[in-house]
C-alpha positions in Angstrom: -73.1 134.3 -58.2 -75.4 135.5 -61.4 -78.0 137.3 -60.3 -79.6 138.7 -64.1 -77.9 138.8 -67.8 -78.1 141.7 -70.4 -78.6 141.2 -73.9 -76.1 142.5 -76.0 -76.5 143.3 -79.7 -73.6 143.4 -82.1 -74.0 144.8 -86.0 -72.9 144.2 -89.0 -71.7 147.3 -89.2 -74.0 149.8 -89.5 -73.3 152.0 -86.6 -75.1 152.1 -83.5 -73.8 155.5 -82.3 -74.6 158.8 -83.2 -71.6 161.0 -85.3 -70.7 164.3 -84.5 -69.2 166.3 -87.2 -67.1 169.4 -87.6 -69.6 171.5 -88.1 -71.6 171.0 -85.3 -74.4 168.9 -86.8 -75.6 165.2 -85.4 -75.9 162.1 -87.4 -78.4 159.6 -86.3 -77.9 155.9 -85.9 -77.3 153.8 -89.0 -80.2 151.2 -89.8 -79.3 147.6 -88.4 -81.3 144.6 -89.5 -79.3 141.8 -88.7 -77.5 141.3 -85.4 -75.4 138.6 -83.5 -76.6 137.9 -80.1 -74.8 137.7 -76.7 -75.9 136.9 -73.2 -73.8 138.9 -70.4 -74.0 137.7 -67.0 -74.7 140.3 -64.7 -74.4 139.8 -60.6 -75.1 143.5 -59.5 -75.1 146.8 -59.8 -71.4 147.3 -60.2 -70.9 144.7 -62.6 -73.1 146.6 -64.6 -71.0 149.3 -64.5 -67.9 147.6 -65.6 -69.6 146.5 -68.6 -71.3 149.7 -69.6 -67.4 151.2 -69.6 -66.7 148.4 -71.9 -69.7 149.1 -74.1 -69.1 152.7 -74.2 -66.5 152.1 -77.0 -68.2 149.9 -78.6 -70.3 151.8 -81.5 -70.8 148.1 -82.9 -72.9 147.0 -79.6 -76.4 147.9 -78.5 -78.4 146.1 -75.3 -81.9 144.9 -75.2 -84.0 144.1 -72.2 -85.6 140.8 -73.9 -83.7 137.6 -73.7 -82.7 135.3 -76.3 -85.7 132.8 -77.2 -83.6 130.2 -78.9 -79.5 130.2 -77.8 -79.2 128.0 -81.0 -80.6 130.8 -83.1 -78.1 133.9 -82.2 -76.3 134.7 -85.6 -77.2 137.2 -87.9 -80.7 137.2 -87.1 -83.7 140.2 -86.7 -84.7 141.6 -82.9 -88.2 139.9 -83.2 -91.1 139.6 -80.0 -93.4 138.0 -82.3 -93.2 135.8 -85.6 -92.9 137.8 -88.7 -96.4 136.8 -90.9 -94.6 137.8 -94.0 -91.3 136.2 -94.0 -92.3 133.4 -91.3 -88.8 133.9 -89.0 -89.4 133.0 -85.4 -89.0 135.2 -82.7 -85.6 135.7 -81.4 -86.4 137.3 -78.4 -88.2 136.7 -75.3 -89.8 139.1 -72.6 -88.2 138.6 -69.3 -88.4 140.3 -65.9 -85.0 141.7 -64.9 -83.4 142.8 -62.2 -81.3 145.8 -63.7 -83.4 149.0 -64.5 -82.8 151.6 -67.5 -84.9 154.4 -67.7 -84.5 157.2 -70.0 -84.9 161.3 -69.4 -84.7 162.9 -73.0 -84.5 166.8 -73.4 -85.9 166.7 -69.2 -85.4 170.6 -68.6 -82.5 171.4 -66.3 -82.5 174.7 -63.9 -80.1 177.4 -65.3 -76.3 177.5 -64.0 -76.1 173.8 -63.8 -73.2 172.4 -66.0 -73.9 169.8 -68.2 -70.5 168.4 -68.0 -71.7 167.3 -64.2 -73.7 164.2 -64.8 -74.3 163.8 -61.1 -75.3 167.5 -60.8 -77.9 166.7 -63.6 -79.3 163.4 -62.2 -79.9 164.9 -58.6 -81.8 167.6 -60.7 -84.1 165.2 -62.3 -84.8 162.6 -59.6 -87.0 164.5 -57.6 -89.3 163.8 -60.1 -89.2 160.6 -60.1 -90.3 157.8 -57.3 -88.8 157.9 -54.0 -87.1 154.1 -54.1 -85.3 155.4 -57.3 -84.1 158.9 -54.5 -82.7 156.7 -52.2 -80.9 153.9 -53.9 -77.5 154.3 -55.9 -77.9 154.4 -59.6 -75.1 154.8 -62.5 -75.7 158.0 -64.6 -74.7 157.6 -68.7 -75.0 160.8 -70.3 -76.5 159.4 -73.8 -75.3 160.6 -77.2 -77.3 164.2 -77.4 -76.3 164.8 -73.5 -74.5 168.3 -73.5 -75.6 168.5 -77.0 -79.1 169.3 -77.3 -80.9 171.1 -74.4 -82.2 169.4 -71.2 -80.5 166.7 -69.6 -80.4 163.6 -71.5 -79.2 160.8 -69.3 -80.0 157.2 -68.4 -80.0 156.3 -64.9 -79.2 152.5 -64.3 -80.2 150.9 -61.0 -80.3 147.5 -59.6 -83.9 146.2 -58.5 -84.6 143.8 -55.6 -86.4 141.9 -57.5 -86.9 140.7 -61.1 -89.3 143.5 -62.5 -91.1 142.6 -65.5 -91.4 145.2 -68.6 -95.2 145.5 -67.9 -94.8 146.7 -64.4 -92.1 149.1 -65.4 -94.4 150.6 -67.8 -97.0 150.4 -64.9 -94.8 152.1 -62.2 -93.6 155.1 -64.4 -96.9 155.7 -66.4 -97.3 159.5 -66.1 -93.6 160.1 -65.7 -91.1 161.8 -68.1 -89.6 158.5 -68.9 -89.5 156.6 -72.2 -91.9 153.8 -71.3 -90.7 151.7 -74.8 -87.3 151.0 -72.5 -89.3 148.5 -71.4 -90.3 146.5 -74.3 -88.0 143.4 -75.1 -87.0 144.2 -78.2 -86.2 147.9 -77.6 -83.0 148.8 -78.4 -81.0 150.8 -75.8 -78.0 152.8 -77.4 -74.6 152.3 -74.9 -72.1 153.8 -77.1 -70.4 157.4 -77.0 -71.2 159.4 -80.3 -68.1 159.3 -82.9 -66.5 162.4 -83.1 -65.4 163.2 -86.6 -61.3 163.7 -86.8 -60.5 166.9 -84.7 -64.0 167.4 -83.1 -63.2 165.8 -79.0 -65.7 164.7 -76.5 -67.2 168.2 -75.0 -68.1 165.6 -72.0 -65.2 164.7 -69.6 -66.5 161.2 -68.6 -69.9 159.8 -69.6 -70.8 157.6 -66.9 -71.3 158.3 -63.0 -71.5 156.3 -60.2 -74.4 158.2 -57.5 -74.1 157.0 -54.0 -77.6 156.3 -52.8 -78.6 155.2 -49.2 -79.0 151.9 -50.6 -77.5 149.7 -53.2 -80.6 148.3 -54.5 -84.2 149.8 -55.3 -86.8 148.9 -53.3 -89.7 147.9 -56.0 -93.2 147.9 -55.1 -95.1 144.4 -55.4 -96.4 142.9 -57.8 -100.0 143.6 -57.0 -99.3 147.4 -56.9 -97.7 147.1 -60.2 -100.4 145.4 -61.9 -102.8 147.9 -63.8 -106.5 147.8 -63.0 -108.7 147.0 -65.4 -110.3 149.4 -68.2 -113.4 150.9 -68.0 -116.5 150.2 -70.0 -116.7 152.2 -72.6 -120.1 153.6 -71.4 -118.8 154.1 -67.9 -115.8 156.4 -68.8 -117.1 159.4 -68.3 -118.1 158.4 -64.4 -114.8 157.0 -64.1 -112.7 159.9 -65.1 -112.4 158.9 -68.8 -112.1 162.7 -71.0 -115.1 163.4 -72.8 -113.4 166.7 -74.5 -115.5 169.2 -71.7 -113.7 171.5 -73.0 -110.8 174.4 -72.3 -111.6 175.4 -68.7 -114.1 172.2 -67.2 -113.7 172.2 -63.5 -110.8 168.7 -63.7 -108.4 170.8 -65.7 -108.6 173.8 -63.6 -108.5 171.9 -60.9 -105.6 170.1 -61.7 -104.0 173.7 -62.6 -104.4 174.9 -59.3 -103.3 172.1 -57.7 -99.9 172.1 -59.8 -99.5 176.1 -58.8 -99.9 175.3 -55.5 -97.4 172.4 -55.0 -94.9 174.3 -56.7 -95.3 176.9 -54.6 -95.0 174.8 -51.8 -91.3 173.3 -52.7 -87.9 174.1 -50.8 -85.1 175.1 -52.7 -84.1 172.6 -54.8 -86.9 170.7 -55.4 -89.1 173.6 -56.9 -87.8 173.1 -60.7 -88.0 169.5 -60.5 -91.1 169.6 -59.5 -92.5 172.2 -61.8 -91.0 170.0 -65.0 -93.0 167.1 -63.0 -96.6 168.9 -62.4 -96.4 170.4 -66.5 -95.6 166.8 -67.6 -98.8 166.0 -66.0 -100.7 168.7 -67.4 -99.4 168.4 -71.2 -101.4 165.5 -71.1 -104.8 167.7 -70.5 -103.3 170.0 -73.6 -103.3 166.8 -76.0 -106.9 166.4 -74.6 -108.0 170.0 -75.3 -108.4 170.5 -71.6 -106.2 172.9 -71.3 -103.9 175.4 -73.6 -100.7 175.6 -73.4 -100.7 179.2 -72.8 -102.5 178.6 -69.8 -100.3 176.0 -68.4 -97.2 178.3 -69.4 -98.8 181.2 -67.5 -99.7 178.9 -64.4 -96.3 177.2 -64.4 -94.3 180.1 -64.9 -96.3 182.0 -62.5 -95.7 180.0 -59.5 -92.1 179.8 -60.1 -92.1 183.7 -60.3 -93.5 183.6 -56.8 -90.7 181.0 -55.7 -87.6 183.5 -57.0 -87.7 181.8 -60.4 -87.7 183.4 -63.8 -91.1 183.8 -66.1 -88.7 182.4 -68.8 -87.8 179.4 -66.9 -91.4 178.5 -67.0 -91.8 178.8 -70.7 -89.0 176.3 -71.2 -90.3 173.8 -69.4 -94.0 173.4 -70.6 -92.8 174.3 -74.1 -90.3 171.0 -73.7 -93.6 169.0 -71.9 -95.9 170.0 -74.5 -93.8 169.4 -77.8 -93.3 166.1 -75.6 -96.8 164.7 -75.0 -97.7 165.8 -78.7 -94.6 163.8 -79.8 -96.4 160.3 -79.5 -93.5 158.8 -81.1 -91.4 159.8 -79.5 -92.4 157.8 -76.8 -93.6 154.8 -78.0 -91.4 154.1 -81.3 -90.7 150.4 -80.7 -89.2 147.2 -82.7 -91.9 145.5 -84.7 -94.2 143.1 -82.8 
């Protein structure tokens, strides 16, 4: 029984995979403009795992979240969710709700001592910073092209929801978490192939896909009402509704957030301290970007809390450096296709 489908893109030559050269440098993806589209039916998460096992060896293929807009136009087409006003080309993809879920975590700091080749251990280290339903469900863990070559966990977590989840709902559910929100856009490419290695260079990972066993097969998804964003406050009411009016570093709101973060980290048990510190640093980095805190203030607070629970100060500094860097690099979490 088909419960969903996934849209596969096949390029006309450009490589949809990173390339690792003999000198260790990593070459990015080629720029592709036209593709052939294919809709592949999926019944469940094992079905998705089987497909990913094929796509991992196909550097000419990738996937998108959107569905094919017009089955009669799926060869040599662009990724368009809206009409192109310059060329007059019509949309080739449309936004749809999906049972499958793909979450990209890029460069999330890992605790010291974790083997990057152990995908299950890496996934378990980052899972505590995601919603509880993700921690309880079966997941497929995929190493993205840079995992093991660049610092931190560079993983994609695939799951199967108990109901179709729209892109807008996904963005609402994972807002404020270190997940790439662009993955919920209908036309955003998700690269699924393993890197291409130059002659003489071998893959540093023994496997790039792993099954993480949970308590249940499907992800218990919040209701539609719970994932419907509240209306934004009017500009005149923003200060009363919690909008940032740049009160300056040291504001009561920012200092309270800093204090809560330190208290939360100290209250954690072994195994959850590091991911809690990552999640707290991610939230506080938003205040750094708003000029309500400085990176040094956050680094001292997170680092001090980790020292109090037996971790190193350097671990805290690395976490905060990553979080602030990600928050400041707005393009990292917002890159998408032309709309």
